[in-house]
N, C-alpha and C positions, 0 to 999 in steps of 0.2 A: 504494500500500500504506500502510496506517495505521501510524503510528509507535507505539512502546511508550507514549510519553507520551500520545498521543491516546487509545489504548485504556484507559490507566489513568484518565484524566479522565472518559471515558465510563462506565467501570465505577463510578467514584465517584458520578456523577450517577444511575446506575441504582439503586445501593444507597440513595442519599438519597431517590429517588422512591418506593422500596418501603416506606419508613418514614414515618409509622405505617401499619400494615396496616389496611385498611378491613374492618369486620366487618358481617355481616348483622344485621338486627334480631331474629333468633331466631324470627320468625314466617313465614319462608319468603320474605321480600322480599330485594331486592338490597342490597348494602352501599351506604352513602352515598358519593357521589362529589362532590368539589368541583371547581370550574372549574380550580383550580391542578393537580389530578390529571390532567385531560385535557390541559391546556397543557403540563405537564411531560412526559407520555408522548409528545405530538406532537413536542416539541423533541428528545427522545431518539431517536425514530425518524428524524427529519430528519438528525440527526448520523450515525446509522448509514448512511443512504443516501449522505450526503456522503463518508463514509469508504470506502464500497464503490465508488461510481460517480463518474466525472468528469462535470462538466456539459457540455452542448453549447455551441455558440457564443453562444446567448442566455442561458446561465446556468441552463438548465432541466435537471432530472434525469430519467432514464428511469422512475423509480418515483414514484408519487403515492399518498399515503395519506389516507384520510378516517377520522376517529374519531368515533364516535357515543356519547353518554351515553344508554344505553338507559333510564335512569330518566326521561329527558325526552322521548324519541321514538325513532323508527326511522329508519335510513338507507334511503332508497329509490332511491338512485342505482345505476347499472349501468355497467359498462365497455362502451364502444362501440368496436368495432374500426375501424381505418382501412379504409374500403372501397376495392376496386379499381374501375375504370371500370364494369364490368358490375354490380358490387354497388351502385354509386352509382345507376345507372339503376333497379335493382330497389327500392332504398330510396326513391327519388323517387316511384315508382309506389305503393309501400306507404304512403308519407306522404300522397299524394293520396287513397288509399282511406280511410285513417284519418281525415283531415280531413273527407271526405264523410260517413263514418259518424258522426262527432261532430256534424256539422251536422244530420244526420237525427235523431240522438238529441235534440238541443236543440229541434228542431221538434216532435218527439213530446212532449217534456216540456211545451212551451208549450201544445200542444193539450190535454193532460191537465189542466194548471193552469186553462186557460180553461173546460174542461168542469166542473171542481170548483166554480169560482166561479159558474157558471150553475146548478148543482144545489144549491148551499148556500142 
């Protein structure tokens, strides 16, 4: 359980992070975000997790957070569940099928590029 002091310190960090407020450009775009905004938010979230959850034997926590500055790009990661033995077999089969499909796609692309070179 978090102590009152820990909660007060975290509350102060949150208030400090919230100032100054980032405003949009008035043209429909997103507010400007600085690297210190992302880093500060990440540290606050990490502190919340540490106050809520005890780490495992390796020092890892059961919650992991990824923050994306959408002004710079999109987050394309996805949570991957821990598979059971049956799921592992299915995932290996699916992985093999995907690898085969990608190989076939690359072969088709190479043929198309060769054909374009011949016709140009």
